[in-house]
C-alpha positions in Angstrom: -22.0 -5.9 -11.9 -21.9 -9.7 -10.7 -20.0 -12.8 -10.9 -20.9 -14.3 -14.1 -21.9 -11.3 -16.1 -20.8 -12.2 -19.7 -17.8 -10.2 -21.1 -16.5 -10.0 -24.4 -14.0 -12.5 -25.6 -12.9 -10.5 -28.2 -11.7 -6.8 -27.3 -13.6 -3.8 -29.6 -11.4 -2.8 -32.1 -10.2 1.1 -31.1 -8.1 1.1 -34.3 -8.1 3.6 -37.4 -10.0 2.9 -40.2 -8.3 0.3 -42.9 -5.9 -0.9 -39.8 -6.1 -4.1 -38.0 -2.9 -4.4 -35.7 -5.4 -6.5 -32.9 -3.2 -5.6 -29.8 -2.4 -8.7 -27.8 -4.1 -8.5 -24.4 -2.3 -9.6 -21.7 -4.9 -8.9 -18.7 -8.1 -7.7 -18.6 -8.9 -6.7 -14.9 -12.7 -5.1 -14.5 -13.1 -2.2 -11.9 -17.1 -1.9 -11.3 -19.2 0.2 -8.9 -22.0 -1.7 -7.1 -23.7 -2.1 -3.6 -22.9 -5.5 -3.8 -19.2 -5.4 -5.3 -17.2 -3.0 -5.9 -14.7 -4.4 -8.1 -14.1 -7.7 -10.1 -11.4 -9.0 -12.2 -10.4 -11.3 -15.2 -7.1 -12.5 -16.5 -7.2 -13.6 -20.0 -4.9 -16.4 -20.7 -5.7 -18.3 -24.0 -9.5 -19.2 -22.8 -8.7 -19.8 -19.3 -9.7 -17.3 -16.6 -7.9 -16.5 -13.1 -7.9 -14.4 -10.3 -5.0 -12.1 -10.2 -3.6 -11.7 -6.3 -1.4 -9.3 -5.3 -0.2 -11.7 -2.6 0.9 -14.2 -5.6 3.6 -11.6 -7.0 6.7 -13.2 -8.0 8.9 -13.8 -5.1 12.7 -12.1 -4.3 11.6 -9.5 -6.3 13.3 -6.6 -5.3 11.7 -2.8 -4.4 13.5 -1.2 -7.3 12.4 -3.9 -9.7 8.7 -4.3 -8.2 8.8 -0.4 -8.6 9.8 -0.8 -12.3 7.5 -3.4 -13.6 4.2 -1.8 -11.6 5.0 1.2 -13.6 5.6 -0.7 -16.6 2.6 -2.3 -15.8 1.2 1.1 -15.9 2.0 2.3 -19.3 0.5 -1.0 -21.0 -2.5 -0.6 -19.4 -5.8 1.7 -19.8 -8.7 2.5 -17.8 -12.1 2.4 -19.5 -15.8 4.0 -18.2 -14.3 3.5 -14.4 -14.5 0.0 -14.2 -12.2 -1.8 -17.3 -8.6 -1.6 -16.9 -6.6 -3.3 -19.6 -3.4 -4.4 -20.2 -1.4 -4.5 -23.7 1.6 -7.1 -24.5 3.4 -3.7 -25.5 3.3 0.1 -24.9 3.1 0.7 -29.0 -0.2 -1.1 -28.4 -1.9 2.0 -25.9 -0.3 4.4 -28.2 -2.4 2.7 -31.1 -5.4 2.7 -28.8 -5.0 6.3 -27.6 -4.4 7.9 -31.1 -7.7 5.9 -32.5 -9.5 7.6 -29.8 -10.9 11.5 -29.5 -13.4 13.7 -27.5 -17.2 14.1 -27.9 -18.4 18.1 -27.9 -14.5 18.7 -28.1 -15.0 23.2 -28.4 -17.0 22.3 -24.9 -13.9 20.2 -23.1 -10.4 20.5 -22.3 -9.1 18.3 -24.6 -7.0 16.2 -22.8 -5.1 12.7 -23.9 -4.5 10.6 -21.4 -5.5 6.4 -20.4 -8.8 7.2 -18.8 -11.4 6.8 -21.6 -15.0 6.3 -21.7 -16.4 4.1 -24.7 -19.4 5.3 -26.5 -21.4 1.8 -27.8 -22.1 1.8 -31.4 -25.4 3.0 -32.4 -27.1 -0.3 -32.6 -26.0 -1.9 -29.6 -27.3 1.4 -27.8 -30.9 0.6 -28.6 -33.0 -0.5 -26.1 -33.2 -4.3 -25.5 -29.9 -5.1 -27.5 -28.1 -8.1 -25.9 -24.2 -9.4 -26.7 -24.3 -12.9 -28.1 -23.6 -15.6 -25.2 -21.3 -17.1 -28.0 -19.0 -14.2 -27.5 -18.3 -13.6 -23.8 -16.7 -15.4 -21.3 -17.5 -15.0 -16.8 -15.8 -12.6 -15.0 -14.6 -13.5 -11.8 -14.6 -11.5 -8.5 -12.0 -10.1 -6.7 -11.2 -7.2 -4.6 -10.3 -3.9 -5.0 -10.6 -0.7 -3.3 -13.0 -1.9 -0.7 -12.1 -3.9 2.1 -14.9 -7.1 3.1 -17.6 -6.1 5.0 -17.6 -7.3 8.8 -19.9 -10.1 8.4 -17.7 -11.5 5.6 -14.7 -10.9 7.9 -16.4 -12.4 10.8 -17.7 -15.7 9.1 -14.3 -16.2 7.4 -12.4 -15.7 10.6 -15.0 -18.2 12.5 -14.0 -21.1 10.1 -10.5 -21.4 11.1 -8.9 -23.6 13.5 -6.7 -21.6 15.2 -5.8 -17.8 16.2 -2.5 -18.1 13.5 -5.3 -19.2 10.9 -7.5 -16.4 11.7 -4.2 -14.0 11.8 -3.7 -15.2 8.4 -7.1 -14.9 6.9 -7.6 -11.4 8.0 -4.2 -10.4 6.4 -5.5 -11.8 3.2 -8.9 -9.9 3.2 -7.1 -6.8 3.9 -4.0 -6.3 2.1 -4.0 -4.0 -0.9 -4.4 -6.5 -4.2 -3.6 -6.6 -7.7 -5.8 -4.3 -9.0 -6.0 -1.8 -6.1 -1.9 -1.6 -7.1 -2.2 -1.3 -10.9 -4.8 1.5 -10.0 -2.7 3.4 -8.1 -0.2 3.4 -10.5 -2.0 4.2 -13.3 -3.2 7.3 -11.1 0.7 7.8 -10.9 1.3 7.9 -14.7 -1.6 10.3 -15.6 0.4 12.9 -13.8 3.8 11.6 -15.5 2.3 12.3 -18.9 0.6 15.1 -18.2 3.7 16.9 -17.4 6.1 14.9 -20.0 6.2 17.5 -22.7 8.1 20.2 -20.0 10.1 17.6 -18.0 10.5 13.8 -20.4 12.6 12.4 -17.6 9.5 13.6 -15.3 8.7 10.2 -12.8 5.8 10.1 -10.3 6.4 7.6 -7.9 3.9 6.0 -5.3 5.6 5.6 -1.7 4.5 4.6 2.0 1.8 1.7 2.2 0.5 1.3 -1.5 3.9 -0.3 -2.3 5.4 -1.2 1.1 3.6 -4.3 1.5 1.4 -3.2 4.3 -1.3 -1.3 2.2 -4.8 -1.9 3.4 -7.8 -2.3 0.7 -8.8 1.4 -0.4 -5.4 3.2 1.6 -4.6 6.6 0.5 -1.6 7.1 -2.3 1.3 8.9 -1.3 3.4 10.5 -4.6 6.4 12.1 -4.8 6.9 14.1 -8.2 10.8 14.4 -9.5 10.9 16.8 -12.7 14.6 15.0 -13.6 17.7 13.3 -12.3 18.9 15.1 -9.0 22.5 15.0 -10.5 24.5 14.9 -13.6 27.7 15.3 -14.9 27.7 18.5 -16.2 31.1 17.8 -17.9 30.0 15.0 -20.6 27.7 17.3 -22.7 28.8 19.4 -25.3 25.1 20.7 -26.3 22.9 22.3 -23.4 19.5 23.2 -22.6 18.2 26.9 -21.8 16.3 26.6 -18.8 14.9 28.7 -15.9 17.1 29.9 -13.3 16.0 28.6 -9.8 15.1 30.3 -7.3 17.9 30.5 -4.3 15.2 29.2 -1.4 14.2 26.0 -2.4 11.3 25.5 -0.2 9.7 28.5 -1.8 10.4 27.4 -4.9 8.8 23.9 -4.1 5.9 26.2 -2.8 5.5 27.7 -6.2 5.6 24.8 -8.1 3.0 22.4 -6.1 0.8 25.3 -6.2 1.2 25.5 -10.1 0.9 21.8 -10.1 -2.3 21.6 -8.1 -3.8 24.6 -10.4 -3.2 22.0 -13.5 -4.8 19.3 -12.0 -7.9 21.0 -11.0 -8.1 22.6 -14.4 -7.1 20.4 -16.8 -7.0 16.5 -15.7 -9.8 14.4 -16.0 -11.1 12.9 -12.7 -8.8 14.7 -10.4 -10.9 16.6 -8.1 -11.2 18.0 -4.1 -7.7 19.7 -4.6 -6.3 21.1 -1.5 -2.9 22.6 -1.1 -1.2 22.1 1.9 2.0 24.1 1.1 3.2 25.4 4.5 3.5 21.9 6.5 7.0 20.7 6.9 6.6 18.7 3.4 4.5 20.7 1.0 1.9 18.3 -0.4 -1.7 18.7 -2.6 -4.2 16.2 -2.0 -6.7 15.2 -4.2 -8.8 12.1 -4.9 -8.6 10.7 -8.4 -12.8 10.2 -9.0 -11.6 7.4 -12.2 -9.9 5.0 -10.2 -11.3 6.0 -6.7 -8.3 6.7 -4.9 -7.2 9.8 -2.4 -3.8 10.9 -3.1 -0.9 13.0 -1.0 1.1 14.3 -3.8 4.6 16.1 -2.3 7.9 16.8 -4.5 10.7 16.8 -1.8 10.0 13.7 -0.1 12.8 11.1 -1.3 13.3 9.7 1.9 9.5 8.5 2.4 10.0 6.3 -0.7 13.3 5.1 0.5 11.5 4.4 3.9 8.4 2.5 1.7 12.0 0.6 0.3 12.9 -0.4 4.0 9.9 -1.7 5.1 9.1 -3.7 2.2 12.4 -5.0 2.9 11.7 -5.8 6.5 8.1 -7.4 4.9 9.6 -9.5 2.9 12.2 -11.5 4.9 9.2 -13.6 6.9 5.8 -14.8 6.0 4.6 -13.9 9.7 5.8 -10.0 9.4 2.4 -8.8 7.9 0.0 -10.8 9.0 1.2 -9.9 12.4 1.2 -6.0 11.7 -2.5 -6.6 10.1 -3.4 -8.1 13.0 -2.0 -5.5 15.7 -3.5 -2.9 13.8 -6.8 -4.1 13.8 -6.9 -4.5 17.5 -5.6 -1.1 18.1 -8.4 0.2 15.7 -10.9 -1.5 17.5 -9.9 -0.5 21.4 -9.4 2.9 20.0 -5.5 4.1 20.1 -5.6 4.7 16.3 -7.5 7.7 14.4 -8.3 8.8 10.8 -7.9 12.1 12.2 -4.5 13.3 12.9 -3.9 14.6 16.4 -2.6 13.3 19.9 -3.0 9.1 18.4 -0.6 6.7 17.9 -0.3 6.0 14.0 -0.2 2.9 11.9 3.7 3.5 11.1 4.4 3.9 14.8 2.5 0.9 15.2 4.4 -0.9 12.1 7.9 0.1 13.9 6.9 -1.3 17.1 6.0 -4.5 15.4 9.3 -4.7 13.7 11.3 -3.3 17.2 9.7 -6.4 18.9 10.8 -8.9 16.0 14.2 -8.1 16.3 14.8 -9.1 19.9 15.1 -12.3 21.6 16.0 -15.0 19.0 14.9 -12.4 16.2 13.1 -12.9 13.2 14.4 -9.6 11.8 17.8 -7.8 11.7 18.6 -4.8 13.0 18.7 -1.6 10.3 22.3 -1.6 11.4 23.2 -4.7 10.2 21.9 -4.2 6.8 23.7 -0.6 6.7 26.6 -3.4 7.2 26.0 -5.7 4.6 25.2 -2.8 2.2 27.5 -2.9 -1.1 28.5 0.1 -3.5 25.4 -0.2 -5.6 23.3 0.3 -2.4 24.1 3.6 -1.9 21.3 6.3 -1.6 21.7 9.8 -0.4 18.6 12.0 -0.9 18.9 15.7 -2.1 18.6 17.0 1.3 21.6 14.8 2.5 19.6 12.1 4.4 21.8 8.6 4.0 19.5 5.7 3.4 22.4 3.2 2.6 21.1 -0.3 3.4 21.6 -3.9 1.8 19.1 -3.8 -1.5 19.6 -7.5 -2.6 16.5 -9.2 -1.4 17.5 -12.7 -2.2 20.9 -12.5 -0.5 19.4 -10.7 2.5 16.8 -13.6 2.9 19.2 -16.4 2.8 21.1 -14.8 5.4 18.3 -14.1 7.8 17.4 -18.0 7.2 20.3 -19.3 8.4 20.5 -17.0 11.8 16.9 -17.3 12.5 15.7 -20.1 15.4 12.6 -18.4 15.9 9.8 -20.7 14.7 7.0 -19.4 16.9 3.5 -19.2 15.3 1.7 -16.3 14.7 -0.5 -16.3 17.8 2.3 -17.1 19.9 4.2 -14.1 18.6 0.8 -12.2 19.3 0.9 -12.4 22.7 4.5 -12.1 22.9 3.8 -8.7 21.7 1.8 -7.5 23.9 3.4 -9.0 26.6 6.8 -7.2 25.8 5.3 -3.5 25.5 2.7 -3.9 28.4 6.1 -3.9 30.4 8.5 -1.9 28.3 9.7 1.5 29.9 8.3 4.0 27.8 8.9 7.0 30.4 13.0 6.6 30.0 13.5 4.3 26.7 13.3 5.0 22.9 12.8 2.4 20.7 15.1 1.6 17.6 14.9 -0.2 14.6 18.0 1.1 13.8 20.1 -0.6 16.9 17.4 -2.9 17.5 17.6 -2.4 21.0 16.2 0.4 23.5 18.4 3.8 23.8 18.2 6.5 26.6 15.5 8.9 25.1 17.2 11.6 22.8 14.9 14.1 24.6 11.6 14.3 26.7 8.2 12.5 25.1 5.8 10.6 26.2 6.4 8.0 23.8 10.0 7.7 21.3 10.5 5.8 18.4 13.4 6.9 16.3 13.0 7.9 12.5 15.2 5.0 11.1 16.5 7.3 8.2 16.1 10.7 9.9 17.3 10.0 12.8 17.0 12.9 14.9 13.3 13.0 14.7 10.7 10.9 16.8 8.2 9.1 14.8 5.9 9.6 17.9 6.4 12.7 19.0 2.9 13.7 18.2 1.4 10.8 20.6 0.3 12.4 24.0 1.2 11.5 27.7 -2.6 10.1 27.9 -2.9 8.3 24.9 0.8 6.7 25.8 -0.6 6.0 29.4 -4.0 4.2 27.3 -1.8 2.3 24.9 0.3 0.6 27.8 -3.0 0.1 30.0 -4.7 -1.4 26.3 -1.7 -3.9 25.7 -1.7 -5.2 29.5 -5.2 -5.8 28.9 -4.7 -7.9 25.3 -1.8 -10.0 27.2 -4.2 -10.7 30.2 -7.4 -11.8 27.8 -5.3 -14.1 25.7 -3.3 -15.6 28.2 -6.8 -16.3 30.0 -8.5 -17.7 27.3 -5.9 -20.0 26.6 -5.6 -21.3 30.0 -9.0 -21.7 30.2 -8.9 -23.6 26.6 -6.2 -26.1 28.1 -4.3 -24.9 31.1 -1.5 -27.9 30.4 -1.0 -26.5 27.2 2.6 -24.3 26.5 2.3 -20.6 25.1 4.9 -21.7 22.6 2.3 -25.0 21.3 -1.2 -23.8 21.3 -3.7 -26.2 20.3 -6.4 -25.0 17.5 -9.4 -23.8 19.0 -12.9 -25.3 18.7 -15.3 -22.9 17.2 -17.1 -21.8 20.8 -13.1 -21.1 22.0 -13.0 -18.8 18.3 -16.0 -17.4 19.3 -15.4 -16.7 22.6 -12.0 -15.2 21.7 -13.0 -13.4 18.6 -16.2 -12.2 18.5 -18.1 -12.9 22.6 -18.6 -9.7 24.6 -19.0 -11.2 27.8 -16.3 -9.6 30.4 -16.6 -6.3 28.2 -14.2 -4.0 29.7 -11.1 -7.0 29.8 -11.7 -9.6 26.8 -12.9 -7.2 24.3 -9.3 -5.9 24.5 -7.5 -8.9 23.1 -9.9 -9.5 20.1 -9.2 -8.4 16.6 -12.3 -7.4 15.5 -15.0 -6.2 17.2 -18.5 -7.6 15.9 -21.6 -4.9 16.5 
């Protein structure tokens, strides 16, 4: 589908014969599959069409408020024919649409109801040559969704920038998960909730990880944790009590059995759920599957509430300063381009570890971010969170209050490019052999145990999140950090030897091309690139 292709001004009527409630449409988002464009989006507001972007979400929105708003948004939405997401004003409007929908050849299909529909045109419009009336159409506005920009598109955008800081912002804005991508993920979660709602009316399928932390990249996987009901209730307040099956004595065995059953349900009954893989012997049992209609790869678990709170912590850290996310995206791209990260699990450093490295660096001299210890000290009674397995995840959650407090103490005004250079310099001389990195303390601590690279898990503090990283990869990390710092310093000195590192003048196009794309001195300068154009 191309930009400008016509789209109906008035939504087709799906209502029962004789009724015409005319549901009020808030958003029409078009999710299409094509070689040139994978997604397009429109927002209908009166007769005005606007782009919808997650980068322009309301500021100071707490994590829990964001989750609630996104879940409500999903309940007011339907996905039609793989490519149209329609958000209505009320959840009842969706119920009206679904009650007027049906199945084709019902004797040959599993008659499941879900917000995933396909549109069967009227007989007249199916005839060859049938066209929409131009007077009934409106143009589409193009937006990204589950697909990143191509190498050439990103290269041209970055080369048009006047500074490395601007390039880093372009990288972030081009690569970050956008509004449509987030909507598709919450619709994917809603499908599971609706499927199990009859047995478990209080069930929740909560997205966590990069999809909601603010550090998600376009096309990232969706991590989900499924809760069948509240963990604790006040038993004494009920006079009428539900009959229920007794839980197994072994909690892990019960979770594995439940996960296996849910995997079977997804495979047999839920439309669009394919490539089901049950990984039940892992420390956290998961089911991997792909939701074909939304184009999202999913990892589903049932006992991972700590990971939800970890996503909340990262969400808060990323919201405290506008420089955090662009710096993380730049570091992750650098790590990928020099081969430090790998999509296959193994001995390589992970993107999660890289985020913690950036946060820890920003907690150092003239700190940009507070330590987790400071967040815990500011927590109130409403911030108390203890997971079912006893992990204390208490820290302040009032984002407005936290931002105001952080701004009064923050003195660091360095540009993104200066922070990037300082990041490389900081870790190129870091003592990985004897010191551990802890964003809890905001300072290094002695290694609790021998490991090539030790990054303390902020919430489960007895764990090392980088335990998988080998000696060879840790040494290679150190070398690449040193090379990147050297290359950045050399490039800036060539541009203007008199300029201060803390105040870099904008690059001209030649310097930009040399820094970001040029391949001379391959063994040195390529390691400082944010993107390697082949």
